[in-house]
FITI-86314 format. One line per 5 residues: their letters; for each residue y, z, x of C-alpha. Coordinates in pm, 1 decimal. Layout:
A) Y Z X; ...
REM end
This chain:
XXXXX) 5801.7 -3673.6 -8319.4; 5478.5 -3593.2 -8124.1; 5343.0 -3789.0 -7827.9; 5071.8 -4054.0 -7877.6; 4804.7 -4176.7 -7637.8
XXXXX) 4665.4 -4511.4 -7523.3; 4288.5 -4579.1 -7550.1; 4256.3 -4483.5 -7180.9; 4443.0 -4150.9 -7222.1; 4796.9 -4230.3 -7098.7
XXXXX) 5050.5 -4016.7 -7289.3; 5328.3 -4205.1 -7465.0; 5602.7 -3942.7 -7492.0; 5827.9 -3953.0 -7796.9; 6205.3 -3938.3 -7762.0
XXXXX) 6320.4 -3581.8 -7706.0; 5969.4 -3447.8 -7657.7; 5833.2 -3237.6 -7371.5; 6157.9 -3086.2 -7251.2; 6091.7 -2916.8 -6918.8
XXXXX) 5743.6 -3072.2 -6882.3; 5836.8 -3439.9 -6892.4; 5808.9 -3478.1 -6513.8; 5464.5 -3311.8 -6502.6; 5335.1 -3533.4 -6781.4
XXXXX) 5478.7 -3843.2 -6612.3; 5301.4 -3752.2 -6288.2; 4976.9 -3710.1 -6479.9; 5027.7 -4051.6 -6639.6; 5080.0 -4204.4 -6295.9
XXXXX) 4759.0 -4045.1 -6173.2; 4570.7 -4185.1 -6473.4; 4716.9 -4530.4 -6400.9; 4606.0 -4495.1 -6038.6; 4252.2 -4413.8 -6158.9
XXXXX) 4251.9 -4715.1 -6387.1; 4378.8 -4953.4 -6118.6; 4155.4 -4847.9 -5831.4; 3972.9 -4522.9 -5896.5; 3605.4 -4466.7 -5816.2
XXXXX) 3370.4 -4223.3 -5988.6; 3001.8 -4167.4 -6054.7; 2836.9 -4119.5 -6390.8; 2494.0 -3966.7 -6437.7; 2296.6 -4162.0 -6698.6
XXXXX) 2071.1 -3961.3 -6925.8; 1705.4 -4062.0 -6947.0; 1681.5 -3906.1 -7292.9; 1925.2 -4137.3 -7473.4; 2270.6 -4297.6 -7469.8
XXXXX) 2544.5 -4170.2 -7239.8; 2877.6 -4163.4 -7421.3; 3202.6 -4207.6 -7230.2; 3507.6 -4066.0 -7406.5; 3881.4 -4068.7 -7345.1
XXXXX) 4061.7 -3761.7 -7208.6; 4409.3 -3782.8 -7359.5; 4686.3 -3679.9 -7123.6; 4458.5 -3568.6 -6839.5; 4283.5 -3721.9 -6542.8
XXXXX) 3910.0 -3741.6 -6473.4; 3776.1 -3941.2 -6766.9; 3497.6 -4172.0 -6643.1; 3608.3 -4466.0 -6859.3; 3955.9 -4446.7 -6700.3
XXXXX) 3825.2 -4544.9 -6354.3; 3808.0 -4895.4 -6213.8; 3475.0 -4850.5 -6032.8; 3188.1 -4664.4 -6197.6; 2859.5 -4605.9 -6016.6
XXXXX) 2571.9 -4503.1 -6244.5; 2328.6 -4247.0 -6105.6; 2019.8 -4065.4 -6229.1; 1647.7 -4133.6 -6261.3; 1542.0 -4359.8 -6549.6
XXXXX) 1207.6 -4450.8 -6704.6; 1357.1 -4704.9 -6947.6; 1671.5 -4911.7 -6997.9; 1960.9 -4688.0 -7115.5; 2300.1 -4744.7 -7281.7
XXXXX) 2638.5 -4624.0 -7163.3; 2897.1 -4651.7 -7446.3; 3277.8 -4661.5 -7468.1; 3512.9 -4629.2 -7768.2; 3586.5 -4942.0 -7978.5
XXXXX) 3954.0 -4960.4 -7877.3; 3908.9 -4952.1 -7494.1; 4042.3 -5265.3 -7325.6; 3989.9 -5277.4 -6947.2; 3777.7 -5432.8 -6674.6
XXXXX) 3531.8 -5243.7 -6453.5; 3323.3 -5277.9 -6142.3; 2987.0 -5135.0 -6252.3; 2706.1 -5053.3 -6009.5; 2356.8 -4948.9 -6116.0
XXXXX) 2247.6 -4698.7 -5849.5; 1985.9 -4529.7 -6065.2; 1627.3 -4488.6 -5950.4; 1329.1 -4613.1 -6146.2; 1410.2 -4989.3 -6148.4
XXXXX) 1566.4 -4980.5 -6496.9; 1871.9 -5156.9 -6642.4; 2192.7 -4986.3 -6754.9; 2360.7 -5149.0 -7059.2; 2739.2 -5100.7 -7081.7
XXXXX) 2849.7 -5148.2 -7443.6; 3084.3 -5040.1 -7719.4; 2971.1 -4734.7 -7910.6; 2901.2 -4935.4 -8228.6; 2904.5 -5292.2 -8351.2
XXXXX) 2717.1 -5611.2 -8269.7; 2943.4 -5746.8 -7997.1; 2816.3 -5857.0 -7657.4; 2739.7 -5604.3 -7384.6; 2705.7 -5594.2 -7004.3
XXXXX) 2357.4 -5545.2 -6860.9; 2362.3 -5410.6 -6505.2; 2025.9 -5464.0 -6334.4; 1895.6 -5194.5 -6105.3; 2062.4 -5213.1 -5764.8
XXXXX) 2315.1 -5474.8 -5880.2; 2691.7 -5475.5 -5936.3; 2881.0 -5666.3 -6206.2; 3240.0 -5703.7 -6321.0; 3256.8 -5618.5 -6690.4
XXXXX) 3568.6 -5668.6 -6899.4; 3591.9 -5484.7 -7228.1; 3795.3 -5705.1 -7462.4; 3856.5 -5479.4 -7764.9; 3888.4 -5814.4 -7943.9
XXXXX) 3756.6 -5694.8 -8278.3; 3803.9 -5370.5 -8463.4; 3438.9 -5352.6 -8565.1; 3239.2 -5572.0 -8326.4; 3431.0 -5598.1 -7995.7
XXXXX) 3275.0 -5780.7 -7700.4; 3212.6 -5702.5 -7334.5; 3172.2 -5998.4 -7095.8; 3056.1 -6000.8 -6733.9; 3110.8 -6172.7 -6400.5
XXXXX) 2809.7 -6129.1 -6171.9; 2860.7 -6030.7 -5808.8; 2584.6 -6222.2 -5628.3; 2475.6 -5958.0 -5379.8; 2136.4 -6130.6 -5381.8
XXXXX) 2068.1 -6505.3 -5409.6; 1844.7 -6428.1 -5705.0; 2167.0 -6377.6 -5901.4; 2261.4 -6741.6 -5841.4; 2001.8 -6991.3 -5963.4
XXXXX) 2172.2 -7290.9 -5796.1; 2330.2 -7160.1 -5472.5; 2494.8 -7411.8 -5238.3; 2607.3 -7383.4 -4878.1; 2951.4 -7491.9 -4768.3
XXXXX) 2856.8 -7479.3 -4400.4; 2584.1 -7374.2 -4157.1; 2363.9 -7079.2 -4252.8; 2374.1 -6810.5 -3983.0; 2091.4 -6560.6 -4036.3
XXXXX) 2264.5 -6305.5 -3808.3; 1941.1 -6218.1 -3623.0; 1752.1 -6170.1 -3950.2; 1456.6 -6369.1 -4085.4; 1423.5 -6584.7 -4395.2
XXXXX) 1122.0 -6452.2 -4587.6; 911.2 -6666.2 -4823.5; 665.8 -6550.1 -5086.6; 304.8 -6662.5 -5034.3; 253.2 -7036.8 -5086.0
XXXXX) 626.8 -7106.3 -5128.2; 859.9 -7290.3 -4896.0; 1127.5 -7559.1 -4876.5; 1183.4 -7827.5 -5141.2; 1360.4 -8162.3 -5121.6
XXXXX) 1662.2 -8256.1 -5334.9; 1430.4 -8360.3 -5619.3; 1255.9 -8025.1 -5630.8; 939.4 -8152.8 -5461.9; 783.0 -7898.5 -5229.4
XXXXX) 786.9 -8041.0 -4875.9; 713.2 -7749.0 -4644.3; 499.5 -7453.9 -4753.3; 471.8 -7133.0 -4550.4; 150.2 -6956.7 -4646.3
XXXXX) 1.0 -6622.8 -4543.6; -345.8 -6521.4 -4656.9; -498.4 -6177.1 -4695.7; -677.8 -6225.5 -4362.6; -339.4 -6268.1 -4185.5
XXXXX) -386.2 -6640.9 -4122.2; -43.7 -6804.6 -4112.3; -30.6 -7157.6 -4244.9; 240.3 -7424.3 -4255.5; 170.2 -7698.9 -4508.2
XXXXX) 375.1 -8020.8 -4516.6; 311.8 -8220.3 -4833.1; 322.0 -8598.8 -4853.5; 645.6 -8745.0 -4988.0; 458.3 -8995.4 -5204.2
XXXXX) 98.7 -9092.6 -5270.4; -46.2 -9268.5 -4966.6; 242.9 -9176.6 -4736.8; 151.4 -8922.3 -4471.0; 409.6 -8650.5 -4393.0
XXXXX) 554.0 -8658.9 -4042.4; 732.4 -8441.4 -3787.8; 972.5 -8643.4 -3573.8; 1245.0 -8576.6 -3317.7; 1574.8 -8740.8 -3417.2
XXXXX) 1940.8 -8738.9 -3314.1; 2087.6 -8669.1 -2971.7; 1958.8 -8876.4 -2680.7; 1762.6 -9196.6 -2734.1; 1450.6 -9051.6 -2567.9
XXXXX) 1344.1 -8711.3 -2697.3; 1006.9 -8545.3 -2644.5; 835.3 -8345.0 -2917.1; 660.6 -8036.7 -2776.9; 380.0 -7837.9 -2939.2
XXXXX) 258.8 -7530.7 -2753.9; 17.9 -7242.6 -2827.5; 62.1 -6886.0 -2706.1; -135.1 -6751.3 -2410.0; -487.3 -6899.2 -2401.0
XXXXX) -457.7 -7032.5 -2756.0; -529.5 -7395.2 -2841.2; -355.5 -7678.8 -3021.1; -623.9 -7770.6 -3275.7; -657.8 -8087.7 -3482.1
XXXXX) -844.3 -7983.3 -3793.9; -1113.0 -8181.3 -3967.3; -1127.5 -8238.3 -4343.6; -1363.6 -8485.0 -4511.9; -1411.4 -8642.8 -4168.1
XXXXX) -1414.8 -8492.6 -3815.3; -1074.6 -8423.5 -3658.5; -905.9 -8723.9 -3495.7; -599.9 -8795.1 -3282.0; -453.9 -9142.6 -3332.6
XXXXX) -231.6 -9297.0 -3066.0; -16.9 -9566.2 -3226.6; 151.1 -9877.4 -3094.7; 532.4 -9885.0 -3077.6; 550.3 -10037.6 -3429.2
XXXXX) 307.1 -9781.6 -3572.0; 102.7 -10066.1 -3718.1; -204.0 -10021.6 -3493.4; -361.1 -9727.2 -3312.7; -668.7 -9598.8 -3132.8
XXXXX) -845.8 -9274.3 -3218.7; -1010.8 -8989.1 -3032.3; -1257.4 -8828.6 -3275.3; -1468.3 -8513.4 -3263.9; -1847.8 -8532.9 -3318.1
XXXXX) -1961.3 -8470.0 -3676.0; -2033.5 -8116.2 -3797.6; -2409.6 -8184.9 -3802.9; -2415.3 -8230.3 -3423.3; -2292.7 -7870.4 -3373.5
XXXXX) -2106.7 -7963.2 -3053.3; -1841.3 -7734.6 -2903.2; -1835.5 -7858.3 -2545.4; -1520.4 -7895.8 -2334.7; -1415.5 -8177.0 -2101.7
XXXXX) -1163.2 -8107.7 -1825.8; -972.0 -8399.9 -1676.7; -998.6 -8472.1 -1300.8; -789.8 -8268.1 -1059.8; -745.7 -8559.4 -817.9
XXXXX) -506.4 -8854.4 -823.8; -570.1 -9162.3 -1034.6; -726.1 -9438.7 -822.8; -786.2 -9801.9 -916.6; -1140.7 -9933.8 -977.4
XXXXX) -1285.2 -9592.8 -1058.7; -1433.7 -9447.4 -1375.5; -1450.2 -9104.6 -1535.6; -1770.9 -8910.0 -1494.7; -1886.6 -8553.1 -1545.2
XXXXX) -1889.1 -8415.8 -1192.0; -2007.4 -8064.1 -1277.8; -2093.0 -7848.1 -1577.9; -2021.9 -7479.2 -1633.1; -2256.2 -7323.7 -1884.0
XXXXX) -2491.6 -7545.9 -2079.4; -2584.5 -7678.9 -2417.3; -2337.9 -7735.4 -2698.9; -2075.6 -7509.6 -2538.6; -2090.3 -7645.0 -2184.1
XXXXX) -1767.3 -7710.5 -1994.1; -1769.8 -8039.8 -1805.9; -1537.3 -8113.8 -1514.5; -1451.7 -8483.3 -1502.1; -1383.9 -8672.7 -1180.1
XXXXX) -1292.8 -9028.6 -1080.8; -1599.4 -9209.1 -947.5; -1606.1 -9545.3 -771.8; -1725.3 -9839.4 -981.6; -1857.8 -10074.9 -712.4
XXXXX) -2227.2 -10026.1 -635.0; -2238.9 -9714.5 -847.6; -2166.3 -9496.2 -543.2; -1836.7 -9343.0 -442.8; -1841.9 -9333.3 -63.1
XXXXX) -1661.8 -9047.2 107.4; -1505.2 -9003.2 450.4; -1737.7 -8909.9 739.9; -1867.4 -8553.0 717.2; -1878.9 -8347.1 1039.8
XXXXX) -1955.2 -8002.4 893.3; -2145.5 -7843.8 607.2; -2027.9 -7960.6 261.7; -2114.5 -7962.6 -108.8; -2207.8 -8298.9 -256.5
XXXXX) -2110.0 -8440.4 -593.8; -2322.6 -8666.6 -810.2; -2241.8 -9036.1 -769.5; -2107.5 -8999.7 -415.7; -2231.8 -9130.1 -81.7
XXXXX) -2189.0 -8954.4 255.1; -2177.5 -9069.4 618.2; -2308.4 -8762.1 803.1; -2217.1 -8721.2 1172.6; -2434.8 -8461.8 1354.6
XXXXX) -2318.5 -8561.2 1701.9; -2194.7 -8206.1 1776.1; -2383.8 -7976.5 1539.4; -2635.7 -7945.8 1262.0; -2497.9 -8005.0 910.6
XXXXX) -2615.2 -7883.0 568.3; -2544.9 -8070.5 246.1; -2549.5 -7847.0 -63.8; -2655.1 -8042.3 -370.4; -2470.1 -8002.4 -704.5
XXXXX) -2635.6 -7881.8 -1023.4; -2840.7 -8179.5 -1135.5; -2851.9 -8380.1 -1454.9; -3108.9 -8651.6 -1511.5; -3008.7 -8972.5 -1336.1
XXXXX) -2757.8 -8811.3 -1096.8; -2765.2 -8969.4 -752.4; -2649.2 -8855.0 -406.6; -2667.5 -9091.5 -104.4; -2665.1 -9002.6 268.4
XXXXX) -2676.4 -9200.4 597.0; -2707.0 -9089.2 960.6; -2361.4 -9197.8 1080.9; -2415.4 -9176.7 1460.7; -2795.3 -9191.9 1491.0
XXXXX) -2813.7 -8825.1 1592.0; -3032.0 -8668.0 1320.8; -3308.3 -8644.1 1585.1; -3078.0 -8435.2 1806.1; -2899.4 -8221.5 1549.1
XXXXX) -3084.2 -8214.2 1221.1; -2945.2 -8273.7 875.3; -3048.7 -8017.5 611.1; -3033.4 -8068.9 232.3; -3019.2 -7755.7 16.0
XXXXX) -3073.0 -7753.4 -364.2; -2839.1 -7579.4 -608.0; -2961.8 -7229.3 -701.2; -3325.8 -7236.6 -808.1; -3339.7 -7614.4 -845.9
XXXXX) -3599.0 -7808.4 -645.7; -3624.9 -8097.0 -402.7; -3945.4 -8301.4 -443.5; -4095.2 -8021.0 -648.8; -4021.9 -7751.3 -387.9
XXXXX) -3752.2 -7483.5 -367.2; -3750.1 -7522.2 13.5; -3466.1 -7700.3 190.2; -3528.2 -8057.4 303.4; -3470.5 -8121.2 677.0
XXXXX) -3409.1 -8476.5 798.6; -3461.3 -8534.2 1175.1; -3518.3 -8910.3 1189.7; -3264.2 -9115.1 1381.3; -3059.8 -9349.5 1158.1
XXXXX) -3221.7 -9207.1 844.9; -3063.7 -9286.5 512.4; -3177.2 -9233.6 154.3; -3084.7 -9172.2 -206.3; -3168.4 -8853.4 -395.5
XXXXX) -3213.7 -8887.8 -773.4; -3235.2 -8590.5 -1008.3; -3526.1 -8593.7 -1255.2; -3589.1 -8257.3 -1421.1; -3644.9 -7887.0 -1351.8
XXXXX) -4003.9 -7948.3 -1243.2; -3945.5 -8199.6 -962.1; -3569.9 -8166.8 -921.0; -3426.1 -8418.3 -670.5; -3652.1 -8698.8 -555.3
XXXX) -3607.8 -8947.7 -267.8; -3585.1 -9311.2 -375.9; -3737.0 -9435.4 -46.7; -3980.4 -9258.6 188.9
REM end
């Protein structure tokens, strides 16, 4: 009686057959079994039509008798790879073809189910041989990409292992109800945008520090000389500072667009002092883009009196100076003027007639209509200079 063969090519030797070659055939069978249990092979897929896998009875090397099959080749369309109707086995199938096309693993004929292996993906396919005419092939997907799992869940923390999480344009993070909460957006002009949508109509989204210590700061910082901007929408941009119950708040609001203002205000560099107010002490530049340096000025009398001056100094608007020329002449350099600015001086020791006191205007500005310095040589002199305009400059209140 002659030998027979399994659908995967293993020789079933009949009693009394293969005298003298039984050991060789047994070794071959063992090698075929080894292929089936853990063998790896590649299979070029034809771009011109189906690729047919056939059994190789009693010999090794048949593609369909390997556990892992990697499909290769260059495809322009989806192609079929077929196996005989009686093959019953399971496979690890990888589509390593180029051209972004699917490979369909199926029985050679019939209407049973098949295994579609997407380009670059790997599936487990088990050929059932469950029907003589229309056998089925089922699959278990190996999720090498989250796109293979439409409802992935984490069982612990997600460690990105020094890699980034990339979002498509205008897509981001949803809540448990599928509502989009955070949107990461990149435009063609390389403007990165983070949108946080409101949880419900009328409820503003928020960013808050929680957990850990009871007092936690929330820091927002630009890079380099960049700014933290509060954007405007229908109205000019505003910052609201709320009470501890978040039921009341005060606002700092930008001028309207029609005013075309882009000026800057810098807070004072000195310590906070009681009974003083904020004023613009000096301006760099001019017009809508001027940069104003604020200072603390004294409220009482409208003049902030300074310590006695014994050497040349630069005055600031709103300040008063006791000038002591007992030992030397002194020059006071006036600041750049704005209408209504005032500077006050007094002869501290009654020595202006001995060592004079000189007042010098800022740059090309004028004093009493002249670009010349003003020299005061009257004992116990005191006066107030008020800035008017570029024509007259600083004028004396009393003469």
